[in-house]
N, C-alpha and C positions, 0 to 999 in steps of 0.2 A: 493370507487373506485374500479376499477375492482381489483378482486384476485393476477394477475399472473405480472400487471404493480409496482401493491405494494410491491411483490415478489421482481421485481428487479430492482422496485428505491433502496431496504434493502440490497440486494445484492449486487449495485455497494458505496452506501454508506463503507459497511463492508470492500467492496476490493481496496478503495481506502482508507480507514484507514490504514489498511493490508501493502499500496506498499506506502506508506509515512513514516512508521513507520520504514521498511525497509529500504526505503533509507536512512532514517535521521541517521539508523544506520549503511550502509557504510561511510556514508559523514564524521561521528565521530570519531578523535584520543581518547577521554579521555575514562575514565574506565565506566560514566556515561553510555557511548553507549550501555553498557548491557541492561539498560532501555528499549529505546527502542525497543530492541531485546523480553523481555520481553513482552513488551504492543501488538507487532505484535500476540503475540503465546499466546494471552489473546483476541483480537480479532478475533484471530481464532478459540478460545475453546467455543466462544460468538455462530458464527455463526456457528458453528457447532452441538449447543444445539440448537440454533433457528431451522434451517433448514435439516433434516435426511434424502438426495437424494440424494444418491451418483453422480446421473448427476452435481445436485445446487454445491455440495463438489467443486468436477474439475474443475466445470467454477470457482468458489471462487478462487482457486490454480494460475487456469489459468492467469485471471482476474490482483489477486493479483502483480503475474510478471513481467505482461504486464504496469501496471502503476510504481512499483517502479521501472522497465527499464526508461519508459517515463519520470516519477520523475526528475534520476537520470541525463540524456543525458539533463534535461533542468536546473540543480543547474552543471553542470561538464557547460555548455555554460554559465551562467552566471559570475560562476566563470573565466571563460577563457577570456569572455568582458573586466568585472571589474580588471583583474589584465593587461590586453594587449589594455589597451581603445589608441584610436588614440587622438593627441592632439596637 
C-alpha cells in the first residue's frame, strides 16, 4: 500500500476517534464524562508519537474539530427529532 494513503487512513482514524470522544464529552452531564476527555487526550498523544511532522499535527487538530462539529450536529438533530416526533 502506498505510504501516503496509509498515513491518510491512520490520520482519519485518529481524528475521527478524537472527534467522537470530544462529542461524547460535550453531550454528557455525568462525572464520568471526563473519561472521554482523557481518552481524546490519549488519542492525541498516540498520534503525536506516531507522526512527528508539523503539517500532520495541524491537520490532526483541524480534522478533529471538524469531526467533533459534524458528530455534535448529527447527535443534536437525532435528539431533536426523537423528542419532537410527529405522531
